[in-house]
N, C-alpha and C positions, 0 to 999 in steps of 0.2 A: 356107520356105513354110508358112503356117498352114493346117491342115486345114479343109475347109469343113463337116465334120460329124464327130460322134463318137457312138458307141453310148452309150446312157444307162448301161449297166452299167460301161463304161469310166470315165465321169465319176463314177459312184458310188464306184468303187474309189479314185479320186483323193481324194474327200472322206473316205472311210472305209477307209484302206489296211490296217488291222489286222482288219477284218471279213471274213467270207466274202463271195464275190460276191453270193450271194442276200440276205444280211443287209444288205450295203452298198446294194444296189438298193432294198430295202424301206425303209431309213432315208432314202435320198434322196427316194423317192416320198413319204414322210411329211413330210419337210421342205418339199417343194414344195406338197403339198396343204394344209399348215397356213397357207400364205401366200396368201390369196384374191386379193390384188392381183397377186402373181406368176402365179398360175394364169390370171387374166384376161389379163394381158399375153402369156403364153405361148400361150394359145388364139388370140389375134389373129395370131400368126405360124405357126399351124397345128398347135399341140401338142394332144394328147389324152393321157389316162392310158395308153393303149396304145402311144404313140409309143416306138419303140425307137431310132431314129436321130435325134439332136438336131442341128439346123442351127446354124450359127455364131450367128445372132441369139438362138436359144433358149439356147445356152450362155452368152452374154453376159448375158441376163436373169437366169439362174440365178446366175451368178457375182456380179452386182450385188446380188442379194437375199440370197444366203447367204455372200458373201465368197469369197475365193480358197480353193481346196481346200488 
């Protein structure tokens, strides 16, 4: 069964496993904010900078933009 959501910090650790949790989250946030098209698509599905729990559609959008972790 695929989870329906994941915390942003958990996803950040998948992208940056060697970084501290705080650094990984900062880097993921920077990756997201650098891609204005990604931000626009994420906002359409309810994302904001303060979003902590990412829905499956949000994770798919991030993965499609950034590649697999």
